[in-house]
N, C-alpha and C positions, 0 to 999 in steps of 0.2 A: 635429878634428871639431866642428862646431857643435852646440850643444845647443838643443832646442826643448821647453820645458816643456809638459806635457799639462794645459791649463787648461780644464776642462769647463764652467765657469760664465760665462766671459767672452767666448764667441764672438759676434761680430756681423759685420755687413757690412764693417766697417773692418779686419777681420782676414783678408780675402780674400787680401791680399798674403802674409801669413804662411802661409796654406794653400798658395799657389802655391810658396812656398819649401819647405814640407814635401814636396810632390810632387816637386819638382826634386831635393831631397836624397834621397828614397827611390829615384828612378830612377838616381841616381849610385852606389848601393850595389852591391856584389857579392852573389851569392846567399847567401854566408855572412853578410854584413852584414844582409841582409833577414831571414834566419832568426833572427839575434840580436835584431833589432828586434821580430820577432813574439813571441819568447820574453819580451822586456821587457813588451810590451803584455799578454800573457797573465798574467804575474806580477802586473801591476797590477790587471787585471780580476778575477782569481781569488784575489788576496791571498796569494801565496806568495813567498818570497825568490827573487830572480832567479836566483841560483846554486844553488838547491835546488828544482828542479821536482818535482812529485809523481811517484812511480813507479807503474807498472802492476803489480799483484800477479798474476802469471801462474799462481800456484798455485790460484787460486780460479776460473779460467775453467771454464765448463761450458756445455753446450748448453741453449738455452731450452726450457722445457716448452711443450706445445701451448697451454696456457692463457696463458702469457706471450706467445707468438707472436700469439695472437688479439687481445691487448690492444695490441700494438706497431704503430705506424704503418708501419714498414718492410715489413710483410707484407701490408698492405692491398691492394696491387695485384693479388694473387692472386684477390681477390673479384670483380674485373671481367673475368676471363678468359672468353671465349666458349667454351661447351662443346658446344652442339648447337643445331640449328634444327629447327623443326617446320613443314613446309609446310601451308598452309591453302588448300584448293581449293574450287571451287564444286560444290554438289550440287543437281541439278534434281529428284531424286526420292529420298527417303530410303530406301525399301524396295529399289529397284533398285540404289542405290549400295552399300548394305550387302551385297546379294547378289553384286554384281560383285566387290567387294574380297575378300570371304571365299571365294567359290566359285572365282573365276578366278585371283586373285592370291595367295590363301592367307593373307590378313591375318586377324587376330583382331579381332572387333568388341567394343569396350569399353563404349561408352555413347552415348546420344543425349540431348542437352539441347535439347528443343524443335526437333529437326531438325539441331542441330549435332552432327556425328558425330566420334567418336574411335576410331581403329583403329590396330593396330600389327602389325609383323612383324619378328622378330629385334630389332635395336636401333633400328628406325625407327618413329616415331609419325607419324600422318597425321591431320589434321583436315579436315573438309569442312563448309562453312557452307551453310544453305539458301538457294537462289537460284532466281529464276523467269525469268531472262534467259539463254537459251542462248548468246548472243554473249559473255557474260562467261566462261563455261566454255571456249568455243572459243579464248579469248585468255589462258588461265591454264594454268600447268604448274609442274613442279618437276624437280629433278635429284637422283637418288639414287645415291650411290657404293656399289658392291657388290664382293663377292669371289666368283669363280666365275661370271663372266658367261656363259660358253658354256653351262653347265648351265641357268642361268636362262632364257636365250634358247630353248633346246631345250624347256623346259617351257611357255613362253608362246606360242611361234610357232604351234603347232597350234590354239590357241584363237581365232585370227582377230582378235587385238587389236593386232597390230603396226601401227604407223603406216605408211601406204603408202610414205613416203620415209624410214622409220626402221629399216631392216633392220640387223642386226649388222654393224659394220665398224670398222676402225681409223681414227681421226681424226688429222689433222695435229698436233693438240695433245696427242698421246700418250695418248689415251683410247680404249679399245675400248668401243663403246656401241651401244645400240638404243633405240627409243622406242615407246611404246604410247599408245593413246587409251583413256581409260576410258569408261564408259557415258554420262558427261555431256559428253564432248568435251575434257576436260582432257588435256594431253599430259604424259606422265611419261617422262623420259629415265633410263635405267639405264646407268651407266658404270663401268668398271674401269680404274684407272691401269695402263698397260702396263708400268710399272716394277715393279709388284707381281707380275707373272706369273712 
């Protein structure tokens, strides 16, 4: 086997031929030979004898504490997970909108910030921003996933708020859904996954 000394200070363009020789030599090795070479490089890089690699002490293994996880880079991806979304619809009249959502849909009114409304029902939050253009509201809407859609439809249907083309039906995409129009003209679709029934 040829020997190629690891010279870190003398690399230059003239050594490209040597680099090609290294690559050819590496490709010619079996997987065992490559493993041996990797161990050699590790022993040089970390300063331990080639035939005496460090051992893993399995008796001190333990689960990381929450504080250690928070500091570790490998757990950072959890911080970017999407958890929920809040629809923001147009409101043409603050007083009428609050009345519609609380009296007809059963939402709780939380607050108004200069006409910007925040309401909620069960696990859903809904925001509405003050708007003077009815065409915007007529082209705005949201989709709310629900459980017990038959009961919800039975509650809303007598109120005359069901969209003319949005009666309760099973859709080809395996959702059972219906749609309503709020007092502003926003369309809200309510759907239940038919696999959950």
